[in-house]
VEXZASE-536390 format. One record per residue (C-alpha): x, y, z; residue in one letter. Coordinates in steps of 0.02 Angstrom, whole numbers, padded with zeros to 5 digits, m for minus. Layout:
! VEXZASE-536390
[pt [X Y Z] "A"]
...
END
This chain:
! VEXZASE-536390
[pt [04458 04408 05355] "M"]
[pt [04494 04403 05557] "N"]
[pt [04307 04446 05624] "S"]
[pt [04387 04393 05819] "D"]
[pt [04546 04527 05813] "R"]
[pt [04381 04634 05746] "A"]
[pt [04266 04596 05894] "L"]
[pt [04389 04603 06012] "G"]
[pt [04517 04766 05929] "R"]
[pt [04318 04873 05920] "L"]
[pt [04274 04803 06120] "R"]
[pt [04429 04913 06165] "M"]
[pt [04402 05045 06069] "A"]
[pt [04222 05050 06146] "L"]
[pt [04281 05055 06361] "D"]
[pt [04419 05203 06253] "D"]
[pt [04295 05284 06196] "L"]
[pt [04164 05281 06354] "R"]
[pt [04349 05314 06466] "R"]
[pt [04371 05438 06353] "C"]
[pt [04226 05551 06351] "V"]
[pt [04209 05529 06558] "R"]
[pt [04374 05614 06575] "S"]
[pt [04312 05760 06440] "Y"]
[pt [04149 05761 06581] "G"]
[pt [04270 05772 06712] "L"]
[pt [04423 05879 06646] "G"]
[pt [04560 05782 06626] "D"]
[pt [04604 05831 06468] "Y"]
[pt [04771 05710 06452] "P"]
[pt [04680 05591 06465] "D"]
[pt [04560 05605 06362] "C"]
[pt [04674 05627 06218] "V"]
[pt [04764 05461 06285] "F"]
[pt [04597 05376 06291] "R"]
[pt [04564 05447 06105] "S"]
[pt [04719 05399 06050] "Q"]
[pt [04692 05218 06114] "L"]
[pt [04500 05206 06044] "S"]
[pt [04548 05234 05849] "V"]
[pt [04687 05171 05821] "G"]
[pt [04582 05026 05907] "N"]
[pt [04479 05056 05782] "A"]
[pt [04563 05077 05643] "C"]
[pt [04664 04918 05688] "K"]
[pt [04481 04816 05691] "A"]
[pt [04461 04886 05525] "V"]
[pt [04633 04818 05487] "L"]
[pt [04563 04650 05536] "S"]
[pt [04417 04646 05463] "I"]
[pt [04521 04668 05271] "L"]
[pt [04609 04518 05331] "G"]
[pt [04800 04667 05345] "I"]
[pt [04926 04584 05424] "E"]
[pt [05032 04710 05516] "F"]
[pt [05147 04715 05692] "E"]
[pt [05120 04820 05844] "R"]
[pt [05090 05003 05820] "T"]
[pt [05048 05153 05854] "H"]
[pt [04977 05211 05708] "F"]
[pt [04858 05098 05593] "P"]
[pt [04792 05235 05508] "S"]
[pt [04960 05251 05414] "H"]
[pt [04949 05053 05369] "I"]
[pt [04764 05120 05282] "I"]
[pt [04859 05265 05213] "S"]
[pt [04992 05139 05146] "E"]
[pt [04951 04968 05117] "N"]
[pt [04793 04981 05088] "V"]
[pt [04703 05135 05002] "L"]
[pt [04891 05201 04905] "S"]
[pt [04900 05045 04839] "D"]
[pt [04808 05008 04691] "V"]
[pt [04850 04798 04687] "N"]
[pt [04757 04808 04856] "T"]
[pt [04600 04902 04841] "V"]
[pt [04558 04776 04709] "K"]
[pt [04607 04630 04780] "R"]
[pt [04510 04703 04942] "L"]
[pt [04357 04713 04809] "N"]
[pt [04338 04910 04890] "L"]
[pt [04201 05003 04824] "N"]
[pt [04200 05207 04811] "R"]
[pt [04113 05221 04967] "R"]
[pt [04222 05093 05084] "Q"]
[pt [04361 05197 05011] "I"]
[pt [04275 05360 05063] "E"]
[pt [04264 05300 05212] "L"]
[pt [04437 05244 05248] "L"]
[pt [04531 05392 05196] "V"]
[pt [04391 05503 05304] "T"]
[pt [04451 05374 05453] "L"]
[pt [04620 05419 05402] "V"]
[pt [04603 05589 05399] "A"]
[pt [04532 05620 05570] "Y"]
[pt [04649 05451 05666] "A"]
[pt [04795 05536 05601] "S"]
[pt [04828 05700 05690] "P"]
[pt [04788 05573 05885] "L"]
[pt [04915 05456 05830] "E"]
[pt [05037 05615 05794] "E"]
[pt [05005 05666 05973] "Q"]
[pt [05101 05519 06030] "R"]
[pt [05154 05498 06213] "A"]
[pt [05135 05692 06225] "M"]
[pt [04962 05665 06334] "P"]
[pt [05054 05549 06453] "R"]
[pt [05218 05623 06463] "Y"]
[pt [05223 05794 06442] "G"]
[pt [05373 05880 06354] "W"]
[pt [05543 05923 06407] "E"]
[pt [05610 06079 06382] "T"]
[pt [05796 06133 06414] "E"]
[pt [05761 06181 06580] "N"]
[pt [05608 06117 06640] "E"]
[pt [05475 05992 06623] "I"]
[pt [05277 06026 06538] "L"]
[pt [05166 05920 06639] "P"]
[pt [05019 05862 06511] "P"]
[pt [04906 05968 06589] "S"]
[pt [04972 06133 06551] "E"]
[pt [04968 06113 06361] "I"]
[pt [04801 06001 06342] "Y"]
[pt [04672 06118 06394] "R"]
[pt [04481 06105 06357] "K"]
[pt [04478 06163 06164] "Q"]
[pt [04651 06069 06111] "L"]
[pt [04568 05901 06191] "A"]
[pt [04397 05975 06117] "G"]
[pt [04473 05966 05967] "S"]
[pt [04551 05797 05986] "L"]
[pt [04393 05704 06043] "L"]
[pt [04308 05772 05889] "G"]
[pt [04407 05697 05784] "N"]
[pt [04382 05545 05868] "A"]
[pt [04237 05560 05858] "L"]
[pt [04227 05568 05673] "R"]
[pt [04337 05428 05659] "A"]
[pt [04256 05310 05755] "L"]
[pt [04097 05361 05662] "E"]
[pt [04196 05325 05511] "A"]
[pt [04255 05130 05558] "A"]
[pt [04060 05114 05597] "C"]
[pt [04015 05166 05400] "G"]
[pt [04158 05076 05364] "F"]
[pt [04083 04893 05442] "F"]
[pt [03922 04937 05430] "G"]
[pt [03954 04953 05215] "A"]
[pt [04032 04781 05214] "L"]
[pt [03925 04655 05158] "P"]
[pt [03908 04518 05270] "T"]
[pt [03947 04523 05442] "L"]
[pt [03953 04421 05607] "P"]
[pt [03775 04448 05697] "K"]
[pt [03909 04503 05867] "E"]
[pt [04019 04625 05762] "L"]
[pt [03850 04695 05691] "V"]
[pt [03804 04727 05868] "E"]
[pt [03937 04804 05919] "L"]
[pt [03961 04904 05812] "V"]
[pt [03765 04970 05819] "S"]
[pt [03833 04989 06010] "K"]
[pt [03993 05098 05969] "V"]
[pt [03885 05253 05829] "E"]
[pt [03763 05229 05979] "E"]
[pt [03921 05307 06111] "E"]
[pt [03952 05396 05951] "V"]
[pt [03785 05526 05942] "V"]
[pt [03782 05533 06132] "S"]
[pt [03960 05615 06133] "A"]
[pt [03924 05692 05998] "S"]
[pt [03758 05793 06070] "K"]
[pt [03830 05784 06267] "E"]
[pt [04010 05901 06176] "F"]
[pt [03912 05967 06030] "G"]
[pt [04035 05874 05913] "K"]
[pt [03886 05849 05799] "D"]
END
């Protein structure tokens, strides 16, 4: 268990969640999607850190949770994960994966044979709202997972609470609850 790394990752997740919500409110939908990706990616990495799972630099941490934790019976047993914790990790992966699959498109757009489509022509309000909803649900699952752990340092408990508050606030503000 590496609570210091988890704390750092969760701080970054919170910062990017706040930026994501701000971008959505300003109508900067590509940035909202990009910040959603970063926020959820860091939350997934925080989960991996608290579980003591080593990983290299990746833009697909939910795949690591899925493949290296949930799909490995021995790892589930070694980590002593209970039913609720497994359900929360499954939920986290389910909502994080579609965000990760956006890859670099929210930043760089799409290059076709004749033109480059900027992200602002693809990521409109409805799609960004849907992906923001995924981010909020993924973050809710990550917070639930941290809350389901028997012992956490006080600073991490307080940070999880702040993330939960931001998720609830954003869900109410944008009708994603």
